C-alpha angles and dihedrals in degrees: 000000000000117000112254095031110148105184136023124199129190151128122286124196094226106025102036116215109019139179134192136178131227133232090264088070123071107243097228091051093046090049091052094048094047093049089050087055091053098258119136129201115264110235112242092013109089114209093014121114129186130204111257112236096004091181089067099081094306099172094051093045091049091049088049090053091051090049094048094050092049090050087054087058100258125137108239129184118199141171113268095256092048097046110095092203093055105034128047116233121235115279111271117236115255113232114215103235099155094248094124092048092049091049090049093050090047091050091049092049092049091049095047131078118273121241093208096082117045095185128039115256116267125225096214118101117264119261113273116253117231115252112239116241121261115260115257094221131062114218114232121216119197116204122191121209117230122216096244096046092241128097119223 
């Protein structure tokens, strides 16, 4: 094992997907991380943890635990099929959410002609609008001064 390794993941004949930690990792911290990743201590085997409910997508959950611990900065050794950097995960199911159809409709709309303009725009200046005539009267406004200088 490489020096500085913190966690080791693998397959066990009896316990399924297992994990353990090395002496370079504080036991209480390793216990906390492994329990967060859904591993439980194996009774009678100090330092050995097994994946709870391994029949519920065990390989993927174990690969995810390896990935999470590495992302936290720990050095993790894992069997080839449990190492996310060495083994591809199973293809994820694609949920139909209509995104592809919406993108296709948007692309078709962008490529097509618009119905908002019936004629192509012209480059000539628009026709000048006539200026309305000046009014013949001048409105008169009468203001009254109040005694306090303020209006209420």
